[in-house]
C-alpha positions as CSV (number, residue, x, y, z in Angstrom):
1,V,-33.8,95.3,-189.6
2,V,-35.7,98.4,-190.4
3,V,-36.2,97.0,-194.1
4,L,-37.7,94.0,-192.7
5,V,-39.9,96.3,-190.2
6,L,-41.0,98.1,-193.4
7,V,-42.2,95.3,-195.3
8,E,-44.0,93.8,-192.4
9,V,-46.0,96.9,-192.3
10,V,-46.2,97.2,-195.9
11,V,-47.7,93.5,-195.8
12,V,-50.0,94.1,-192.7
13,V,-51.6,97.5,-194.8
14,V,-51.9,95.6,-198.2
15,L,-53.5,92.5,-196.3
16,V,-55.9,95.0,-194.3
17,V,-56.6,96.8,-197.5
18,V,-57.3,93.9,-199.3
19,G,-59.6,92.2,-197.1
20,Q,-61.4,95.4,-196.6
21,V,-61.9,95.4,-200.8
22,V,-62.7,91.4,-200.3
23,V,-65.2,92.2,-197.9
24,V,-67.0,95.1,-200.0
25,L,-67.3,93.0,-202.9
26,V,-69.1,90.0,-201.1
27,H,-71.6,92.5,-199.7
28,K,-72.2,94.1,-203.2
29,V,-72.4,90.4,-204.9
30,F,-74.9,89.4,-202.0
31,V,-76.6,92.7,-201.8
32,V,-77.1,92.2,-206.0
33,E,-78.0,88.5,-205.4
34,M,-81.0,89.5,-202.8
35,L,-82.3,92.2,-205.4
36,M,-82.4,89.5,-207.9
37,F,-84.3,86.8,-205.8
38,D,-86.5,89.6,-204.9
39,H,-87.0,90.3,-208.7
40,E,-87.8,86.9,-209.7
């Protein structure tokens, strides 16, 4: 039971970290695209 709880906690932490990374990458891509459009 303890192992399952630890696995669930690890999965949640990984999902949160991945979600934050995805948000940051999407934000950077959006900013880069806006800058490119501004320069054009």
